[in-house]
N, C-alpha and C positions, 0 to 999 in steps of 0.2 A: 457877124461876118467873120470869115477866116482872114488870115494875114494876107492872102492874095486878092482880097476884095470880094470873093465869091460867097454866096450865102451858105452857111454850114447846115448839115442835116440835124434834125431835132434829136435830143438825147433820149435813149430808150430807158424806160424805168427798170429798176431791178426786179429780180424774180420775186422777192418778198413783197414789194409794192404791188406788182401785178397780181399776186395771189390774193392780197387783201382786197384789191378792186374787184376781182372775180367773185370773191365770197360776198362782198357787199351787194353786188348785182344779184347773186343767187338768193340772198336773204330777201331782197325786195320782191323777187319773183315768187318765192315761197310764201311770203305774207299774202300776196294776192291770191295764190292758188290754194295754199293749205292752211293759212291762218297762223296764229301766234305760235302754236306748238312746233310747226316746222321751222319757224324763225329761231326759236330757242335752240332747237337741235343744231341748226347751222352755227349759231353763236358758240355753242359748246364745241362744235367741230373746229371753229376758229381758234378757240383757246387751246384745244388739244394740239392743233397744228403748231400754234405759237410755242406751246410748251415743249413740243418735240424738237423744236429748233434749238432750245437751250439745254444745257447738260443737267441731268437729274442730280439732286443733292445726294450724297452718300449717307445711308441710314446709320445711326449710332447704335451699336450693339449693347444690350442690357446685360451687365455682368451677372453670372449665375453664382450664388453663394456656395462655398465649399462646405459640405455637411460635416458636422463635428462627430468623430468616431466615438462609439460607446466604449468607455474604459473597460478593460478586461478585469474580471474578478481574479482574486489570488489563485484560485484553482485553475482558471483559464490561462493565467500567466505561466503556471507550472507546466501545463500541457503544451503551451506554445514553445517551451524550452526544450522539448524532447521530440524525437521522431519515432519513438517506440510505439507501435500500434497497440501494444498490450499495457501501456501506461494507464494508471488510474489515479486521479487526484482525489485524495481523501481529506474531507473537511471535518472539523470538530466543533461541536456546539454544546452548550450547557451553561448553567449558572456558574459564573466566575471562571469560565474556560476561555482562554485566549490563544491556544496553541495554533500555530500556522499550519496550513494544509501540507500534506506529504504526498510524494509520488510513491505509489506501490505498483506491483506488477500483477495483473490479472492472471489467475491460474496458479499463483504461488502463495505460500503462506504469508499472512500479514507479518511485517517485520518492524520491530522497534516502535510499536505504537506508544505515544507519549503517556506518561503517568503524571497527570497534573497534581499540583499541591495547593492547598489553601489553608490558612490558619484556622485551627479549630475544627477541621474536617478531615475525613479519610476518603480518598477516592474509591468509588464503588464500581468502576469499570465503564466500558463503552457498550452501547446498545444500538439496535437497528432502528428504533423509532423513539421519539420523546416519551410515548406511553410506556414502552418497555423500560426505559431508563427510570421513569418515575416509580414503576412497580418492581424494579430489580428482577426482571424476568430473565432468569439464568439461561434458558434455551436460546434467547435472543441476544445474549452477551457475546460481543465480538472481541477476539484476541488472536494471538499468533498461532492458535491451533486450527484456524480456519483459512480456507483459500479465499483470496480476494476475488470478488465478483461485483462489478459495478455496471451502471447503465450509462451509455454515452460517455464512458471514461470518467465518470464522476460518482462519488458517493459521500454521504454525510453520516458520521457516527455521533451519538448523543451520550454525554457523560452524566453521571450522577454521583451523589455523595452520601456518606454515612457519618454519624457523629462518632467520636472516639469511644463513647459509651456503648453505642450499638456495635462497633467493631469488637470491643472487648467481650460483649455479651454473646457474640456469635461463638466465641471459644473454639475457633476452627483448629482442627488437627489434621494436617495435610499428609497423607501417606505417599511415600515414594516407593513404588513397586520395583523390585530388583529381580530380573530374570537373568539366566546365563545361556545354556544351550537348550536345544529342542529336539524332540524325537517323535517319529511317526509310529513308534512301537508302543501300543497301550501298556505293555508290560514293563516299559522303561528300559534303560540301559544298564549294563553291569559295570562293576568296577567301583573304585572309590569316589568317582565323580557322579555316581548314579543320581544323587540328590539334586545335582545341578540341572538335570535334564527335565524340562517340563514337557509333558505329553501334549502334542499340538492340539488334540481334541479338547483338553482342559484349557489350553491357552485361548482357543476360539471361544469357549464358553465364558472365560474371564472377560475377554474383549466385548462379547455380546452384552454381558452384564453392565459393563461401563457405558457402552453405546446406547443402550436402551434404558439405563437407570437414571438419566438426568444428571450425570456427573459433569462437573466443570473441570477442564484440563488447563491448569495454569502454565504459563511459560516461565522460564527461569528468571527473567527480569521481573515478572510479577511476583514470583516466590520471594525474591530479594526484597521487593517493596513491602510485601506482606510481613516479612520478618521485622522490618523497620517500622511496622504499624502505619505505613503510608497508603496501603491498599487493602481494601476489604476483599477477602475470599470467602465464599460460602463453605460451610462444613462439608458439603458433598463435593469435594474436589479430590483429584488424584493425579499423580505424575507416573508415567510408565517409562521404565528404563531397562536396558539390556547391557550386560557387561561382555566385553571381549570382541564383539562383532564376529562371532563364530559363523562358519558357513551355514550352519543350520538356522541361524537368525535370518540370513538372506533367503534361504530356500523355503523355509517353513513359516516363520513368524511374520516377517515383513509383509507378505501378501495378505495376511489376516489384518494387520494394522491398516493396510491400504483399503481393504474391503469395508472395514468399519469406519474409516476416515478418522482415526484416533492419533493424536500427537504422541510420538514416542521418541525417546533419546537413546541412541546407540553409542556407548562409550568404547572408542576404538583405540587400539594400540597401534599407533601410526608407523612404527618401525616394521610391523608385521603385515599390515594391509592398509590401503588408502582408497578403498572402493568409494565411488560416489554414492549418494543416498539412493536406496533402492526404490523409493517413491517419495512424493512431495511431503508426506507426513512424518518422515524420519529425520530427526536432527542428529548430526554427527558431533560428538563432543569427545574430549580427550580422556584416555585411560593411561596417559603418559605416552611419550615417544618410545623410549626403550628402557623403562624402569619396571616393567612387569616381569621381574625375576628376583631371585633371592640375592641378598647382599652378603657381606662377610660374616655377619652374625646369624645367617640362616633366615632372617626376615627380609621383607621387601626392601629394595634399594632406597625407597623414600625415607626409610629410617636409618640409612647407612651413609648417605651422601651429604655434602654440605648444602646450605641454602642456595649458594651460587650454582652448584652443579645441578640441583633440582630445577632452578629457574632456567638454566640453559636447555635442559631437556624439554621443559614445558614450552619454551619459546619455539623450539623446533616443531613440536607437535602442533602448536597453534598456527604456525606457518603452513603446515599441510592442510589443516582443517579450515583455516580462514576465520577462526573465532576463538575466543578464550572463555570467559564467563564462568563455566563450571567444569569440574573434572571429577573422576572417580578414583579413589586410592586403590592401587593394586593390592589384592588380598585384604584390603581394609586397613593396611598398616600406615600409621602416620604419627607424628609427634610435633612438637612446637617448631623444630627445624623445618619439617615438611611444610608447615603452614607459612613460615617465613619465606621459603623458596617460592611458594605459590604467590604470595604478595609481591615479591620481587618481579615475578613474571607477569603480574597484572591479572591474576585470576581472583575472582571475588568469592566463589563458592566451591565446595568440594563435598562429595558424597562418600560416606563411610559404609560399613556393613553392620553397624550397630543398630539394633532394633529400636524403633520409636517413631514418633510423628514430628513433623515440623510445626512449630508454633511461633507466635510472636516472641521475638527475642532469642530464637535458636541461634547457636553459633553457626555462621554461614560456612565456615571451613570444617564443620563436623556435622553434616546433615545426616540424620538417621534414616533407616529404610524399613520396609516390610519385605523380607526375603520370601520369594516364591519357590518352593521345592517340588520335586516330583511327587505326584499323588495328591496334590492339593486341588480339589474340585472347586466348583463355583461357590458352594456353600462356605467352604473354608476361606476363600478369598473375600467373600462378602462380609465375613466376620472381621476381617482385617481392614477393609477399606470402606465398609458401610453399604 
């Protein structure tokens, strides 16, 4: 009863209770009509309804493991350090060889390839394949006379070795060919410099002989290592040089060198001209800066100046060319003071005009040559260089 004595209205069940009662009645009716299966469905509905009334638990996310990146190879690390699209990572392999990969530039000559050393052995060069290295296949030997060409910016070179006895038995005699000016006149030029002018038709025949004759073209750093008995060079090797960088060299001879893809060195007087290389196969080296003239005694200035004066001139020339390494004495004139000046300036080698061949132990500051004069055909040159 209420506080005023009247009878109170009955309390109405909650919605949840009423829903349960309805479902209970429904289950009973379904059992009668449809059997157990319908009842089970209703029970499931009841549970679903109850479950919907309660909040769903938050699912726990399964952590995804972070993949471990594959470490970059040394070559890949080099390539990752540059944005140059022409970069090529060059790796080195072979018995006892541990030289680190180098970055080279595709389309340019190989530069400063390593010359490994090993006790009791003489390095025999880099080759295109392990089989070429094992057989000392000279056409497949790779050095700075060839343009860099690699696949997917990587290449591997394979080294090999000779014994000191094998190196000595080769008895290699390396000719350095010395040209000066060139002429398109088969009859040659007149005047006292006539002998200096090689007929360009003969020069073409000389270069064809070298290009097709299986010759190896050493670089200057290889020649230095050969002299020290650290590098094996085959007897069929030759170095091509030109003195003075005359205009006829640029107009007539350099295109022939380019066509045959032969490494050649142009000794340039840098006070007179500073032209860039005419093609990828031409190396520019010093013929002094401004010492290609007579001194007080009528001979070249290199035998008139002090060692310090010579060194200063050669430093100037090196700044123009961007390299030291080797030079050619003007007129072939030199003495011990000349040599000392070159040492002070950091030059390792110098070429004379004295006839002869470079062998193991040759004086690096007095390299002999094979002079090429007007009228020398391919047969005459073949007798000089093989």
